[in-house]
N, C-alpha and C positions, 0 to 999 in steps of 0.2 A: 504494500500500500504506500502511496505517496499522498501527502496532504498538501494541496495546492489549489489555487483559483486559476492557475495558468491554463489557458485554452490550448496551448501547444502540446499538452499532454493528453492526446486523444485516446479514447478507449482502444482503438486499433493499435496505436503505437505502444501502448503499455502492455497489451495482451501478449505481445511478442516476448516480453520479459517476465511474464507471469505476475504483472502488477495491475492494480486498479487505482484510480484517483478518487480522493474524497475531499470535499471542500472543508476548509477549516471550521466553519460553523457547524457542519454536520458531525465532524470528528469530535469537537469539544462537547457538543450536545450528547453524542453517544457516550462519551466518558462520564458526563454528568449523570446520565441515566444509569450507568453501571455503578457509580459510587458518588452520590450527591455530597456526602459529608467531606470526602477528600477534595472534591472539586471546589467546594465552598471554602475550605481551608486554604487551598492554593490561591484562590482569588483574594482572600483576606491577607495572606502573606505578601502577595504582590502589591496590594494597596498600601500595606505598611511600609514596604521597601520603597515605594514611590512617594510616601508621606502624603497620601490622599485618602479621603474617605472611600469605603467600599462602593457606595452609591456612585461616586464620581468615576471610579474605575469602570463600573458597569456601564455607565453612560458613554464613556470613551469606547469601550468594546462594541457597544451598539451603534452609535452614530458615526464614529470616525473610522472604525476598523471593519464594521459591517457584520459583526457576529450577533445578528438579530435574534435567532432562536436561542442561542446560548444565553444571551442577556435576558431574554424572557424567562428562561428557566431559573436564572439567578434571582430574578425579582419575585418569584413565587414565595 
């Protein structure tokens, strides 16, 4: 698996290498679904490292980075 939004990684080109592409938003949402507690902890640690509130980091992930579904999960 390769995590990317890059359209150059077409399914056909990746299949030749036994790979598939997954968008970052889908990848992180899947990880959240697998272990919500750990993903929330990681986001909280990142917010602390950046010296910003968790809500501000979630807003950044949503609006500036485009991790819409992942951000929605974090807001629940």
